[in-house]
One Martini backbone bead per residue (centre of mass of N, CA, C, O) as a GRO file, in nm:
protein
  337
    1UNK     BB    1   9.922   7.326   8.631
    2UNK     BB    2  10.182   7.111   8.622
    3UNK     BB    3  10.381   6.953   8.835
    4UNK     BB    4  10.701   6.908   8.872
    5UNK     BB    5  10.954   6.712   8.902
    6UNK     BB    6  11.247   6.716   9.070
    7UNK     BB    7  11.401   6.562   8.830
    8UNK     BB    8  11.334   6.805   8.614
    9UNK     BB    9  11.535   6.985   8.748
   10UNK     BB   10  11.762   7.246   8.657
   11UNK     BB   11  11.994   7.386   8.876
   12UNK     BB   12  12.167   7.548   8.647
   13UNK     BB   13  11.897   7.694   8.583
   14UNK     BB   14  11.767   8.010   8.649
   15UNK     BB   15  11.465   7.950   8.561
   16UNK     BB   16  11.488   7.785   8.812
   17UNK     BB   17  11.304   7.925   9.068
   18UNK     BB   18  11.289   8.054   9.398
   19UNK     BB   19  10.971   8.157   9.492
   20UNK     BB   20  11.002   7.990   9.766
   21UNK     BB   21  10.985   7.925  10.132
   22UNK     BB   22  11.014   7.685  10.411
   23UNK     BB   23  11.158   7.693  10.731
   24UNK     BB   24  11.012   7.434  10.858
   25UNK     BB   25  11.012   7.174  10.679
   26UNK     BB   26  11.236   7.222  10.466
   27UNK     BB   27  11.165   7.431  10.165
   28UNK     BB   28  11.145   7.475   9.834
   29UNK     BB   29  11.001   7.667   9.558
   30UNK     BB   30  10.993   7.557   9.225
   31UNK     BB   31  11.003   7.762   8.917
   32UNK     BB   32  10.947   7.837   8.594
   33UNK     BB   33  11.083   8.110   8.429
   34UNK     BB   34  11.115   8.429   8.278
   35UNK     BB   35  11.218   8.734   8.186
   36UNK     BB   36  10.942   8.877   8.255
   37UNK     BB   37  10.961   8.814   8.569
   38UNK     BB   38  11.200   9.020   8.604
   39UNK     BB   39  11.113   9.288   8.429
   40UNK     BB   40  10.817   9.347   8.518
   41UNK     BB   41  10.777   9.334   8.803
   42UNK     BB   42  10.850   9.509   9.079
   43UNK     BB   43  10.826   9.224   9.232
   44UNK     BB   44  10.953   8.888   9.351
   45UNK     BB   45  10.699   8.800   9.496
   46UNK     BB   46  10.358   8.766   9.528
   47UNK     BB   47  10.381   8.958   9.243
   48UNK     BB   48  10.502   8.775   9.004
   49UNK     BB   49  10.283   8.603   8.825
   50UNK     BB   50  10.232   8.311   8.947
   51UNK     BB   51  10.183   7.964   9.015
   52UNK     BB   52  10.248   7.854   9.324
   53UNK     BB   53  10.100   7.573   9.321
   54UNK     BB   54  10.310   7.463   9.083
   55UNK     BB   55  10.532   7.424   9.261
   56UNK     BB   56  10.831   7.260   9.347
   57UNK     BB   57  10.929   7.069   9.601
   58UNK     BB   58  11.246   7.125   9.785
   59UNK     BB   59  11.447   7.003   9.994
   60UNK     BB   60  11.715   7.115  10.149
   61UNK     BB   61  11.887   6.842  10.173
   62UNK     BB   62  11.840   6.777   9.841
   63UNK     BB   63  12.001   6.997   9.743
   64UNK     BB   64  12.221   7.060   9.526
   65UNK     BB   65  12.530   7.141   9.473
   66UNK     BB   66  12.660   7.464   9.423
   67UNK     BB   67  12.837   7.695   9.296
   68UNK     BB   68  13.008   7.958   9.339
   69UNK     BB   69  12.979   8.273   9.265
   70UNK     BB   70  13.178   8.480   9.073
   71UNK     BB   71  12.929   8.695   9.089
   72UNK     BB   72  12.815   8.928   9.347
   73UNK     BB   73  12.530   9.156   9.384
   74UNK     BB   74  12.424   9.409   9.612
   75UNK     BB   75  12.100   9.582   9.688
   76UNK     BB   76  12.065   9.776   9.936
   77UNK     BB   77  11.794   9.919  10.150
   78UNK     BB   78  11.580  10.138  10.226
   79UNK     BB   79  11.323  10.334  10.231
   80UNK     BB   80  11.245  10.557  10.002
   81UNK     BB   81  11.519  10.548   9.755
   82UNK     BB   82  11.497  10.445   9.446
   83UNK     BB   83  11.559  10.131   9.400
   84UNK     BB   84  11.376  10.052   9.161
   85UNK     BB   85  11.491  10.248   8.959
   86UNK     BB   86  11.783  10.147   8.969
   87UNK     BB   87  11.722   9.853   8.892
   88UNK     BB   88  11.610   9.918   8.607
   89UNK     BB   89  11.874  10.048   8.502
   90UNK     BB   90  12.045   9.772   8.544
   91UNK     BB   91  11.879   9.620   8.345
   92UNK     BB   92  12.044   9.363   8.119
   93UNK     BB   93  11.918   9.166   7.906
   94UNK     BB   94  12.104   8.886   8.021
   95UNK     BB   95  12.366   9.010   8.150
   96UNK     BB   96  12.179   9.175   8.377
   97UNK     BB   97  12.014   9.051   8.649
   98UNK     BB   98  11.737   9.189   8.843
   99UNK     BB   99  11.636   9.121   9.171
  100UNK     BB  100  11.325   9.221   9.312
  101UNK     BB  101  11.244   9.106   9.601
  102UNK     BB  102  11.267   8.817   9.686
  103UNK     BB  103  11.082   8.606   9.881
  104UNK     BB  104  11.302   8.431  10.023
  105UNK     BB  105  11.425   8.674  10.186
  106UNK     BB  106  11.174   8.740  10.348
  107UNK     BB  107  11.148   8.471  10.489
  108UNK     BB  108  11.423   8.484  10.637
  109UNK     BB  109  11.370   8.749  10.781
  110UNK     BB  110  11.121   8.656  10.939
  111UNK     BB  111  11.260   8.425  11.085
  112UNK     BB  112  11.468   8.595  11.232
  113UNK     BB  113  11.260   8.779  11.380
  114UNK     BB  114  11.143   8.506  11.532
  115UNK     BB  115  11.423   8.336  11.612
  116UNK     BB  116  11.526   8.175  11.384
  117UNK     BB  117  11.722   7.955  11.222
  118UNK     BB  118  11.919   8.045  10.901
  119UNK     BB  119  12.208   7.948  10.821
  120UNK     BB  120  12.143   7.697  10.624
  121UNK     BB  121  12.019   7.893  10.389
  122UNK     BB  122  12.230   8.089  10.267
  123UNK     BB  123  12.393   7.935  10.054
  124UNK     BB  124  12.165   7.805   9.879
  125UNK     BB  125  12.015   8.068   9.815
  126UNK     BB  126  12.245   8.232   9.681
  127UNK     BB  127  12.314   8.020   9.461
  128UNK     BB  128  12.042   8.037   9.321
  129UNK     BB  129  12.036   8.349   9.261
  130UNK     BB  130  12.349   8.359   9.114
  131UNK     BB  131  12.260   8.251   8.844
  132UNK     BB  132  12.335   8.295   8.535
  133UNK     BB  133  12.192   8.363   8.202
  134UNK     BB  134  12.496   8.360   8.120
  135UNK     BB  135  12.820   8.289   8.112
  136UNK     BB  136  12.896   8.625   8.141
  137UNK     BB  137  12.702   8.688   8.359
  138UNK     BB  138  12.483   8.870   8.587
  139UNK     BB  139  12.374   8.933   8.933
  140UNK     BB  140  12.125   9.128   9.099
  141UNK     BB  141  12.031   9.182   9.446
  142UNK     BB  142  11.716   9.308   9.588
  143UNK     BB  143  11.623   9.336   9.881
  144UNK     BB  144  11.430   9.396  10.113
  145UNK     BB  145  11.437   9.618  10.370
  146UNK     BB  146  11.361   9.396  10.588
  147UNK     BB  147  11.648   9.229  10.517
  148UNK     BB  148  11.873   9.372  10.692
  149UNK     BB  149  11.888   9.140  10.917
  150UNK     BB  150  12.060   8.951  10.675
  151UNK     BB  151  12.296   9.097  10.525
  152UNK     BB  152  12.553   8.982  10.657
  153UNK     BB  153  12.489   8.687  10.579
  154UNK     BB  154  12.490   8.729  10.272
  155UNK     BB  155  12.782   8.819  10.253
  156UNK     BB  156  12.908   8.564  10.386
  157UNK     BB  157  12.780   8.366  10.158
  158UNK     BB  158  12.946   8.581   9.945
  159UNK     BB  159  13.240   8.577   9.869
  160UNK     BB  160  13.343   8.893   9.727
  161UNK     BB  161  13.116   9.057   9.771
  162UNK     BB  162  12.908   9.346   9.707
  163UNK     BB  163  12.755   9.658   9.834
  164UNK     BB  164  12.481   9.856   9.798
  165UNK     BB  165  12.359  10.140   9.996
  166UNK     BB  166  12.043  10.280   9.995
  167UNK     BB  167  11.935  10.619  10.059
  168UNK     BB  168  11.773  10.879  10.256
  169UNK     BB  169  11.645  11.144  10.371
  170UNK     BB  170  11.445  11.245  10.616
  171UNK     BB  171  11.259  11.423  10.448
  172UNK     BB  172  11.197  11.216  10.224
  173UNK     BB  173  11.088  10.998  10.413
  174UNK     BB  174  10.851  11.151  10.528
  175UNK     BB  175  10.708  11.237  10.264
  176UNK     BB  176  10.677  10.954  10.140
  177UNK     BB  177  10.485  10.850  10.365
  178UNK     BB  178  10.246  11.040  10.315
  179UNK     BB  179  10.174  10.906  10.025
  180UNK     BB  180  10.067  10.670  10.153
  181UNK     BB  181   9.870  10.433  10.252
  182UNK     BB  182   9.689  10.315  10.511
  183UNK     BB  183   9.816  10.032  10.494
  184UNK     BB  184  10.108  10.132  10.523
  185UNK     BB  185  10.075  10.288  10.789
  186UNK     BB  186   9.994  10.031  10.960
  187UNK     BB  187  10.303   9.909  10.935
  188UNK     BB  188  10.500  10.094  11.090
  189UNK     BB  189  10.528   9.976  11.380
  190UNK     BB  190  10.648   9.704  11.282
  191UNK     BB  191  10.893   9.823  11.129
  192UNK     BB  192  11.020   9.961  11.367
  193UNK     BB  193  11.059   9.716  11.551
  194UNK     BB  194  11.230   9.557  11.352
  195UNK     BB  195  11.467   9.759  11.315
  196UNK     BB  196  11.543   9.782  11.614
  197UNK     BB  197  11.581   9.474  11.679
  198UNK     BB  198  11.829   9.422  11.465
  199UNK     BB  199  12.002   9.631  11.636
  200UNK     BB  200  12.197   9.834  11.854
  201UNK     BB  201  11.990  10.061  11.921
  202UNK     BB  202  11.820   9.917  12.146
  203UNK     BB  203  12.042   9.979  12.376
  204UNK     BB  204  11.972  10.316  12.351
  205UNK     BB  205  11.678  10.265  12.429
  206UNK     BB  206  11.385  10.383  12.577
  207UNK     BB  207  11.075  10.469  12.645
  208UNK     BB  208  11.043  10.745  12.480
  209UNK     BB  209  11.186  10.650  12.208
  210UNK     BB  210  10.963  10.394  12.175
  211UNK     BB  211  10.718  10.638  12.182
  212UNK     BB  212  10.579  10.768  11.946
  213UNK     BB  213  10.340  11.041  11.889
  214UNK     BB  214  10.353  10.963  11.574
  215UNK     BB  215  10.379  10.862  11.262
  216UNK     BB  216  10.625  11.046  11.182
  217UNK     BB  217  10.794  10.972  11.427
  218UNK     BB  218  10.813  10.673  11.359
  219UNK     BB  219  10.950  10.717  11.086
  220UNK     BB  220  11.207  10.845  11.203
  221UNK     BB  221  11.290  10.590  11.357
  222UNK     BB  222  11.314  10.407  11.114
  223UNK     BB  223  11.531  10.563  10.965
  224UNK     BB  224  11.755  10.533  11.188
  225UNK     BB  225  11.747  10.224  11.228
  226UNK     BB  226  11.847  10.152  10.944
  227UNK     BB  227  12.117  10.308  10.963
  228UNK     BB  228  12.228  10.164  11.211
  229UNK     BB  229  12.231   9.885  11.082
  230UNK     BB  230  12.437   9.959  10.859
  231UNK     BB  231  12.665  10.016  11.055
  232UNK     BB  232  12.681   9.735  11.171
  233UNK     BB  233  12.751   9.595  10.902
  234UNK     BB  234  13.007   9.759  10.837
  235UNK     BB  235  13.161   9.665  11.096
  236UNK     BB  236  13.139   9.355  11.032
  237UNK     BB  237  13.188   9.430  10.694
  238UNK     BB  238  13.450   9.555  10.591
  239UNK     BB  239  13.449   9.682  10.254
  240UNK     BB  240  13.142   9.591  10.135
  241UNK     BB  241  13.032   9.888  10.147
  242UNK     BB  242  12.829  10.128   9.966
  243UNK     BB  243  12.711  10.456   9.978
  244UNK     BB  244  12.384  10.591   9.871
  245UNK     BB  245  12.194  10.849   9.756
  246UNK     BB  246  11.898  10.934   9.608
  247UNK     BB  247  11.995  11.204   9.483
  248UNK     BB  248  12.188  11.070   9.280
  249UNK     BB  249  11.976  10.918   9.117
  250UNK     BB  250  11.804  11.172   9.036
  251UNK     BB  251  12.040  11.341   8.902
  252UNK     BB  252  12.207  11.052   8.795
  253UNK     BB  253  12.125  10.756   8.689
  254UNK     BB  254  12.357  10.654   8.508
  255UNK     BB  255  12.584  10.725   8.709
  256UNK     BB  256  12.485  10.548   8.942
  257UNK     BB  257  12.493  10.281   8.786
  258UNK     BB  258  12.792  10.293   8.716
  259UNK     BB  259  12.897  10.296   9.010
  260UNK     BB  260  12.788  10.022   9.081
  261UNK     BB  261  12.933   9.851   8.868
  262UNK     BB  262  13.218   9.927   8.959
  263UNK     BB  263  13.197   9.818   9.251
  264UNK     BB  264  13.121   9.519   9.142
  265UNK     BB  265  13.283   9.456   8.865
  266UNK     BB  266  13.102   9.547   8.624
  267UNK     BB  267  13.005   9.598   8.325
  268UNK     BB  268  12.980   9.909   8.113
  269UNK     BB  269  12.749  10.043   7.881
  270UNK     BB  270  12.696  10.373   7.845
  271UNK     BB  271  12.501  10.397   7.611
  272UNK     BB  272  12.282  10.194   7.707
  273UNK     BB  273  12.255  10.302   7.993
  274UNK     BB  274  12.149  10.580   7.921
  275UNK     BB  275  11.898  10.493   7.762
  276UNK     BB  276  11.769  10.334   7.992
  277UNK     BB  277  11.753  10.563   8.199
  278UNK     BB  278  11.568  10.746   8.035
  279UNK     BB  279  11.332  10.548   8.015
  280UNK     BB  280  11.283  10.487   8.330
  281UNK     BB  281  11.256  10.794   8.427
  282UNK     BB  282  10.957  10.822   8.263
  283UNK     BB  283  10.859  10.609   8.479
  284UNK     BB  284  10.707  10.418   8.693
  285UNK     BB  285  10.877  10.174   8.863
  286UNK     BB  286  10.599  10.021   8.974
  287UNK     BB  287  10.424  10.166   8.724
  288UNK     BB  288  10.497  10.149   8.390
  289UNK     BB  289  10.222  10.287   8.273
  290UNK     BB  290  10.333  10.540   8.424
  291UNK     BB  291  10.418  10.852   8.435
  292UNK     BB  292  10.744  11.005   8.519
  293UNK     BB  293  10.953  11.224   8.741
  294UNK     BB  294  11.167  11.415   8.917
  295UNK     BB  295  11.001  11.678   8.901
  296UNK     BB  296  10.737  11.557   8.997
  297UNK     BB  297  10.841  11.463   9.269
  298UNK     BB  298  10.921  11.745   9.371
  299UNK     BB  299  10.642  11.875   9.356
  300UNK     BB  300  10.500  11.682   9.549
  301UNK     BB  301  10.685  11.736   9.794
  302UNK     BB  302  10.626  12.039   9.824
  303UNK     BB  303  10.323  12.014   9.870
  304UNK     BB  304  10.336  11.828  10.123
  305UNK     BB  305  10.511  12.016  10.299
  306UNK     BB  306  10.288  12.233  10.319
  307UNK     BB  307  10.042  12.061  10.419
  308UNK     BB  308  10.253  11.916  10.658
  309UNK     BB  309  10.420  12.116  10.836
  310UNK     BB  310  10.343  12.057  11.129
  311UNK     BB  311  10.398  11.748  11.137
  312UNK     BB  312  10.695  11.769  11.053
  313UNK     BB  313  10.795  11.949  11.281
  314UNK     BB  314  10.717  11.760  11.516
  315UNK     BB  315  10.893  11.521  11.427
  316UNK     BB  316  11.164  11.666  11.428
  317UNK     BB  317  11.160  11.760  11.724
  318UNK     BB  318  11.147  11.478  11.848
  319UNK     BB  319  11.402  11.368  11.720
  320UNK     BB  320  11.603  11.583  11.837
  321UNK     BB  321  11.531  11.521  12.141
  322UNK     BB  322  11.519  11.184  12.157
  323UNK     BB  323  11.728  11.060  11.925
  324UNK     BB  324  11.990  11.216  11.857
  325UNK     BB  325  12.155  11.158  12.133
  326UNK     BB  326  12.169  10.815  12.061
  327UNK     BB  327  12.319  10.847  11.795
  328UNK     BB  328  12.534  10.797  11.546
  329UNK     BB  329  12.702  10.996  11.332
  330UNK     BB  330  12.737  10.784  11.096
  331UNK     BB  331  12.431  10.749  11.045
  332UNK     BB  332  12.392  11.040  10.928
  333UNK     BB  333  12.640  11.024  10.703
  334UNK     BB  334  12.523  10.841  10.513
  335UNK     BB  335  12.581  10.924  10.170
  336UNK     BB  336  12.763  11.154  10.203
  337UNK     BB  337  12.950  11.301   9.936
   0.00000   0.00000   0.00000
């Protein structure tokens, strides 16, 4: 594929998408995509299904000024909380385009985690992401869970925006991690360190709390570190977050999607929303060629809970002894009720 000249890019057209960025150069990588790149892949990161080598580099200083988005909606989340399922239910092409974990936000999150300054990126990145696909359209952006360390900056860069923060229970989080591959398990220590490092919880942890004795104990620490970080964000940006538990999504997907749209101030056609929710609830949100359901998920969870009862009990006991005394009650209460 031939790389387009920067002068050929129409920056008002959301199809010219920032598929990547380099915080060192600094520059965006812009590539023209279509609706299928938004609706198809589970994530809009390096699994987007495009030729990244064909992207046109655009230096950050030369990016033209774009108007502030009239409507910006954020879907923040922790891990293993049905966020991809909810995002698919919200996708209403082209009226409401839902970007699932765009790579540019992961790049900025990684840069922040390495101690790099990323403030200059926030406004241009968010303005590129929130260009609607039609005049009266809206965009919802679901960053990766690892990008919670820049969530407050993203809210600050989009005045008037609101965010849903989706979470799950400790039990669901633990069991969901059991199901993952060895490759995913190998990433847990890094994810734990990243989540702890990003928030105020690190000031309340000492030696024993940051040395989990098992994989599932580490997972429990990751669970609470993400929730503590969300409390930090809520305190810094009061009134901008609404918390939702994954159980609400599983119990009533169309109702959960409707509640999100109402919070964001976006229109909701309940008839089409319900039909779409029924359709996406019957397939695996990340592998849409595979059938799935909430009841199947529950059956799998019950089986794993029996198989790994001892490991789960040990992780819970460690959590209650070492972690529970140092965390804020509101971190446990997020999404309840």
